[in-house]
C-alpha positions in Angstrom: 46.2 -60.2 -10.5 44.6 -56.9 -11.6 41.7 -57.4 -9.2 44.0 -57.1 -6.2 44.6 -53.4 -7.0 41.1 -52.6 -5.9 40.3 -50.7 -9.1 37.3 -52.8 -9.8 35.9 -56.3 -9.6 34.5 -58.6 -12.2 30.9 -59.7 -12.4 28.6 -61.2 -14.9 27.3 -58.7 -17.4 23.9 -57.3 -16.5 21.3 -57.8 -19.3 21.2 -54.1 -20.0 25.0 -53.7 -20.3 26.2 -52.9 -23.8 28.0 -55.7 -25.5 31.8 -55.1 -25.8 32.8 -54.0 -29.3 36.3 -54.8 -30.5 36.7 -51.5 -32.3 34.4 -49.0 -30.4 36.9 -46.2 -30.5 37.4 -46.0 -34.2 33.6 -46.6 -34.8 32.6 -43.8 -32.6 35.1 -41.4 -34.2 34.0 -42.3 -37.7 30.4 -41.8 -36.7 31.3 -38.4 -35.3 33.2 -36.8 -38.2 35.1 -38.1 -41.1 37.2 -35.0 -41.1 38.2 -35.6 -37.5 39.1 -39.2 -38.4 41.3 -38.1 -41.3 42.9 -35.5 -39.1 43.6 -38.0 -36.4 45.0 -40.4 -38.9 47.2 -37.7 -40.4 48.6 -36.7 -36.9 49.2 -40.4 -36.2 51.1 -40.8 -39.4 53.2 -37.7 -38.7 54.0 -38.9 -35.2 55.0 -42.3 -36.4 57.2 -40.8 -39.1 58.7 -38.4 -36.6 59.4 -41.3 -34.2 61.2 -43.2 -36.9 63.2 -40.2 -37.9 64.1 -39.4 -34.3 65.2 -42.9 -33.7 67.3 -42.9 -36.8 68.8 -39.6 -35.8 69.8 -41.0 -32.4 71.4 -44.0 -34.1 73.4 -41.7 -36.5 74.5 -39.4 -33.6 75.7 -42.3 -31.5 77.7 -43.8 -34.4 79.1 -40.4 -35.4 79.9 -39.0 -32.0 80.8 -42.0 -30.0 79.3 -43.0 -26.7 81.0 -40.4 -24.5 80.3 -37.3 -26.6 76.8 -38.5 -27.3 76.3 -39.0 -23.6 77.2 -35.3 -23.0 74.8 -34.3 -25.8 72.0 -36.5 -24.5 72.1 -34.9 -21.0 72.1 -31.4 -22.3 69.4 -32.2 -24.9 67.1 -33.6 -22.3 67.6 -30.6 -20.0 67.0 -28.1 -22.9 63.9 -30.0 -24.0 62.5 -30.0 -20.5 63.0 -26.2 -20.2 61.6 -25.7 -23.6 58.3 -27.2 -22.4 58.2 -25.1 -19.2 59.3 -21.7 -20.6 56.1 -21.2 -22.5 54.8 -20.6 -18.9 51.5 -22.4 -19.6 50.5 -20.0 -22.4 50.8 -22.8 -24.9 48.1 -24.7 -23.1 46.0 -21.6 -22.7 46.2 -20.9 -26.4 44.9 -24.4 -27.2 42.0 -23.7 -24.8 41.1 -20.1 -25.7 41.6 -19.9 -29.4 38.9 -22.5 -30.3 36.5 -20.9 -27.8 37.0 -17.4 -29.3 36.8 -18.7 -32.9 33.4 -20.4 -32.0 32.2 -17.2 -30.4 33.2 -15.1 -33.4 35.8 -13.0 -31.5 38.8 -12.6 -33.9 40.0 -9.6 -31.8 40.6 -11.9 -28.8 42.2 -14.6 -31.0 44.6 -11.9 -32.2 45.2 -10.9 -28.6 46.0 -14.4 -27.4 48.6 -14.8 -30.2 50.2 -11.4 -29.6 50.4 -11.6 -25.8 51.6 -15.2 -25.7 54.3 -14.6 -28.3 55.7 -11.6 -26.5 55.5 -13.2 -23.0 57.1 -16.4 -24.0 59.9 -14.7 -25.9 60.6 -12.5 -22.9 60.6 -15.4 -20.5 62.8 -17.6 -22.7 65.4 -14.8 -23.3 65.6 -13.9 -19.6 66.1 -17.6 -18.8 68.8 -18.0 -21.5 70.7 -14.9 -20.3 70.5 -16.0 -16.6 71.6 -19.6 -17.4 74.3 -18.3 -19.7 75.7 -16.1 -17.0 75.6 -19.0 -14.5 77.4 -21.3 -17.0 80.2 -18.7 -17.3 80.6 -18.5 -13.6 80.6 -22.3 -13.2 83.0 -22.9 -16.1 86.0 -23.9 -13.9 83.8 -26.5 -12.2 82.3 -28.1 -15.3 83.7 -31.4 -16.5 85.8 -31.4 -19.7 83.8 -31.1 -22.9 80.7 -29.6 -21.3 81.1 -25.9 -21.5 80.6 -25.1 -25.3 77.8 -27.7 -25.7 76.1 -26.2 -22.6 76.2 -22.7 -24.1 74.8 -23.9 -27.3 72.0 -25.8 -25.5 71.1 -22.6 -23.6 71.0 -20.7 -26.9 68.4 -23.2 -28.2 66.0 -22.4 -25.3 64.2 -19.4 -26.9 63.8 -21.3 -30.2 62.5 -24.5 -28.4 60.0 -22.4 -26.3 58.6 -20.5 -29.3 58.4 -23.7 -31.4 56.3 -25.3 -28.7 54.1 -22.2 -28.5 53.5 -22.0 -32.3 52.7 -25.7 -32.3 50.0 -24.9 -29.7 48.8 -21.9 -31.8 48.3 -24.2 -34.9 46.6 -26.9 -32.7 44.2 -24.2 -31.4 43.2 -23.3 -35.0 42.8 -27.0 -35.9 45.8 -26.9 -38.3 47.1 -30.2 -37.1 49.4 -31.0 -40.0 51.0 -27.6 -39.7 51.3 -28.1 -35.9 53.1 -31.5 -36.0 55.0 -31.6 -39.3 57.7 -29.0 -38.5 58.7 -30.2 -35.0 58.3 -34.0 -35.6 59.4 -34.5 -39.2 61.2 -31.4 -40.5 63.3 -30.9 -37.4 65.0 -34.3 -37.3 65.5 -34.1 -41.1 67.1 -30.7 -40.8 69.3 -31.8 -38.0 70.6 -34.7 -40.0 71.3 -32.3 -42.9 73.0 -29.8 -40.6 75.1 -32.4 -39.0 76.2 -33.7 -42.3 77.1 -30.2 -43.6 79.2 -29.5 -40.5 81.1 -32.8 -40.7 81.6 -32.4 -44.5 83.0 -28.9 -43.9 85.7 -30.4 -41.8 84.1 -30.0 -38.3 84.8 -32.6 -35.7 81.9 -34.8 -34.6 81.3 -34.1 -31.0 78.7 -32.8 -28.6 79.2 -29.2 -29.6 78.7 -30.2 -33.3 75.4 -32.0 -32.4 74.2 -29.0 -30.4 75.0 -26.7 -33.4 72.9 -28.9 -35.6 70.1 -28.9 -33.1 70.1 -25.1 -33.0 70.0 -24.9 -36.8 67.2 -27.6 -37.0 65.1 -25.9 -34.4 65.5 -22.5 -36.1 64.4 -24.1 -39.4 61.4 -25.8 -37.9 60.3 -22.6 -36.1 60.8 -20.4 -39.1 58.7 -22.8 -41.3 55.9 -23.1 -38.8 55.8 -19.3 -38.0 55.9 -18.1 -41.6 53.0 -20.4 -42.7 51.0 -19.7 -39.5 51.2 -15.9 -40.0 50.4 -16.3 -43.7 47.2 -18.1 -42.7 46.3 -16.0 -39.7 44.8 -12.9 -41.6 42.4 -15.2 -43.4 40.9 -16.1 -40.0 41.1 -12.9 -37.9 41.2 -10.4 -40.7 42.4 -7.0 -39.6 40.9 -7.3 -36.1 42.7 -5.1 -33.5 44.1 -7.4 -30.8 41.9 -7.3 -27.6 44.0 -8.4 -24.6 42.7 -10.1 -21.5 46.2 -10.8 -20.2 45.1 -11.4 -16.6 42.5 -14.1 -17.5 45.0 -15.9 -19.8 47.8 -15.8 -17.2 45.6 -17.1 -14.4 44.5 -19.9 -16.7 48.1 -20.6 -17.8 49.8 -20.7 -14.3 48.4 -24.1 -13.2 49.4 -25.5 -16.6 53.0 -24.7 -15.9 52.9 -27.0 -12.9 51.3 -29.8 -15.0 53.8 -29.4 -17.9 56.8 -29.3 -15.5 55.6 -32.3 -13.5 54.9 -34.3 -16.6 58.3 -33.5 -18.1 60.1 -34.3 -14.8 58.3 -37.6 -14.6 59.5 -38.5 -18.1 63.0 -37.0 -18.0 64.3 -37.1 -14.4 66.0 -40.5 -14.8 68.3 -39.2 -17.6 69.0 -35.9 -15.8 69.8 -37.5 -12.5 71.8 -40.4 -14.0 74.1 -37.8 -15.5 75.1 -36.8 -11.9 76.1 -40.3 -10.9 77.2 -42.0 -14.1 79.7 -41.5 -16.9 78.5 -40.0 -20.1 78.9 -43.3 -21.9 76.5 -44.9 -19.5 74.1 -42.1 -19.9 74.3 -42.6 -23.7 73.5 -46.3 -23.3 70.5 -45.5 -21.1 69.3 -42.9 -23.5 69.3 -45.4 -26.3 67.4 -47.9 -24.1 64.8 -45.2 -23.2 64.3 -44.2 -26.8 63.9 -47.9 -27.8 61.4 -48.6 -25.0 59.7 -45.3 -25.9 58.6 -46.7 -29.3 55.9 -48.6 -27.4 54.4 -45.3 -26.3 53.2 -44.6 -29.8 50.7 -47.4 -29.6 49.0 -45.7 -26.7 49.4 -42.3 -28.4 47.5 -43.5 -31.5 44.7 -44.8 -29.2 44.6 -41.5 -27.3 44.3 -39.5 -30.5 41.2 -41.5 -31.4 39.8 -41.8 -27.8 39.9 -38.2 -26.6 37.1 -37.0 -28.8 35.0 -39.9 -27.7 35.6 -39.2 -24.0 34.5 -35.6 -24.5 31.3 -36.6 -26.4 30.2 -39.4 -24.1 31.0 -37.4 -20.9 28.7 -34.6 -22.3 25.9 -37.1 -22.9 26.1 -38.3 -19.2 25.7 -41.9 -20.4 28.0 -43.6 -17.9 27.3 -47.1 -19.2 28.3 -46.2 -22.8 31.4 -44.3 -21.5 32.5 -47.4 -19.5 32.1 -49.6 -22.5 34.0 -47.1 -24.6 36.8 -46.9 -22.1 37.0 -50.6 -22.0 37.5 -50.7 -25.7 40.3 -48.1 -25.6 42.1 -50.3 -23.0 42.0 -53.4 -25.2 43.2 -51.4 -28.2 46.0 -49.9 -26.1 47.2 -52.9 -24.0 47.4 -55.9 -26.3 49.4 -54.3 -29.1 51.7 -52.8 -26.4 52.1 -56.2 -24.8 53.1 -57.7 -28.2 55.5 -54.9 -28.8 57.0 -55.3 -25.4 57.4 -59.1 -25.9 59.3 -58.3 -29.2 61.6 -55.9 -27.4 62.4 -58.5 -24.7 63.4 -60.9 -27.5 65.4 -58.6 -29.7 66.1 -55.6 -27.5 69.7 -56.5 -26.7 70.5 -56.8 -30.4 68.8 -53.5 -31.2 71.0 -51.8 -28.6 74.2 -53.1 -30.1 73.2 -51.3 -33.3 74.1 -48.1 -31.5 77.3 -49.4 -29.8 78.4 -52.9 -28.7 78.7 -51.6 -25.1 75.1 -50.5 -25.0 74.0 -54.2 -24.5 74.6 -53.5 -20.8 71.5 -51.3 -20.8 69.2 -54.2 -21.9 67.9 -54.9 -18.3 67.0 -51.2 -18.1 65.2 -51.4 -21.4 63.0 -54.3 -20.1 62.1 -52.4 -16.9 61.2 -49.3 -18.9 59.1 -51.4 -21.3 57.1 -52.6 -18.2 56.3 -49.0 -17.4 54.8 -48.5 -20.9 52.8 -51.6 -20.4 51.3 -50.3 -17.1 50.3 -47.0 -18.8 48.8 -49.0 -21.7 46.7 -51.0 -19.2 45.1 -47.8 -17.9 44.7 -46.0 -21.3 44.7 -42.2 -21.5 43.0 -41.9 -18.1 44.3 -38.3 -17.5 42.3 -37.2 -20.6 39.2 -39.0 -19.1 39.6 -36.9 -16.0 40.0 -33.7 -18.1 36.8 -34.5 -20.0 35.1 -34.9 -16.6 36.3 -31.5 -15.4 38.8 -32.9 -13.0 42.0 -31.6 -14.6 43.2 -30.0 -11.3 43.3 -33.4 -9.6 45.2 -34.8 -12.6 47.7 -32.0 -12.3 48.1 -32.6 -8.6 48.7 -36.3 -9.2 51.4 -35.5 -11.8 53.1 -33.1 -9.4 53.1 -35.7 -6.7 54.5 -38.2 -9.2 57.3 -35.9 -10.2 58.3 -35.6 -6.5 58.1 -39.3 -6.0 60.2 -39.9 -9.1 63.0 -37.6 -7.9 63.0 -39.5 -4.5 63.1 -42.9 -6.2 66.0 -41.8 -8.5 68.0 -40.4 -5.6 67.5 -43.7 -3.7 68.0 -46.2 -6.5 70.6 -44.7 -9.0 73.6 -44.7 -6.6 73.0 -48.3 -5.6 71.8 -49.8 -8.9 73.0 -47.5 -11.7 71.1 -47.9 -15.0 68.6 -50.4 -13.7 68.0 -48.1 -10.7 67.1 -45.2 -13.0 64.7 -47.5 -15.0 63.2 -48.9 -11.8 62.6 -45.4 -10.4 60.8 -44.3 -13.6 58.6 -47.4 -13.8 57.7 -47.3 -10.1 56.7 -43.6 -10.5 54.6 -44.5 -13.5 52.9 -47.2 -11.4 52.2 -44.7 -8.6 50.8 -42.0 -10.9 48.7 -44.5 -12.9 47.2 -46.0 -9.7 46.3 -42.6 -8.4 44.8 -41.5 -11.7 42.8 -44.7 -12.1 41.5 -44.5 -8.5 40.5 -40.8 -9.0 38.6 -41.7 -12.2 36.8 -44.5 -10.3 35.9 -42.3 -7.3 35.1 -39.1 -9.3 33.5 -40.4 -12.4 32.5 -43.9 -11.5 34.5 -45.2 -14.4 37.1 -48.0 -14.2 40.0 -47.3 -16.5 42.2 -50.3 -15.9 42.3 -53.5 -17.9 41.3 -56.8 -16.3 42.4 -59.9 -18.3 39.4 -61.6 -20.0 37.6 -58.4 -20.9 34.7 -59.0 -18.5 32.3 -56.3 -17.3 33.3 -54.0 -14.4 31.0 -53.0 -11.7 32.8 -50.2 -9.7 31.5 -49.0 -6.4 29.1 -46.2 -7.3 28.9 -42.8 -5.7 25.9 -41.2 -7.6 26.4 -37.8 -6.1 30.0 -37.4 -7.4 29.2 -39.1 -10.7 26.2 -36.9 -11.5 28.2 -33.8 -10.6 31.1 -34.9 -12.9 29.1 -36.2 -15.8 
């Protein structure tokens, strides 16, 4: 069935082809650097802990707020999270790119400049956006549905905090401080939100969407303060007293394309919930949100493989050994796909029961959960192909594909949600994932000569070769 896609065809292995290794990703990483392996394992552990805490937080919020109030919170939370990814205006990605480069070149003045310029620019952009959106909310108050106005204002107030938290996470990643980068947003933040929610309710506050947004504001502030304080305490040990040297134009030009990529990726992942809120009742949105979070647990399998695979992609691309790179990619696909398939099968068996843990009515979202799980299976079959393109210097094409995918996703949601409701939103997301994955895989085949899509049986691939493009890329 996979051969029909045209992404590759099976053939017998040529004598010189490297024999498939069951664990090539982990082996290559361990051969590269034990410190990198420990760092990747630490990040993976933090993300898994964060996923468990976030899932538990969702369960607590649904049970405490009820389906309708949680549905209001979920819509506003998704919108605020999306804007929180875009408001760093690409300087988060630029920081991850330029800080390691400047550290390697021994330019602490430019490191200090990146931090200074990015912090001020993101704060200004986020504050302007919050003021503009707050004014728009005041003007639109008479038209807002009941129960939305106060939570909306609180969600808008969270925007500068969310944008700065994402930026400081990128700062820490740029310095290689991975535990500092991931612990506050993924572990501390859900714990702080649970604590804040409990304090508000214990103090006599009612459990509603506004209460949850207040807890989100407090938790984001706590995570940001923790990350920023520790970061600035460490920073002088790296840059000393270097006077910031600013190359704002270079950094902004590098950041602008990243805004498009971040916005497109966020829209691809969040459009269904945002648009469902325009056609469905809050209780239905709440059920879909729970289904999406449950299916999203499958994504952490692919994330763990990506954390291990990306350094290998970079190393093997630099060596120009296409045969070894293809063998390595094949290994990542097996490590990504089969555990995801097992997890997806488990969700099909017990997913309906899991949804009833949130609320008995959420069982209606079970078909949507199954369709969303299929989307994660498609992504797992292709592995982290966008990172493969980035390693080959084809990041602009990856960005263009994500932009096209976001537009297709909006169109699919507009067409399917009014007719099919929850299952329409899930189908739109999964179809969009299929389109984006197919385009990314085909681009990798044409540009790099590498097939990044799993064919059952694990046989060798022999993609149609274009040596001119492959030599240029590798």
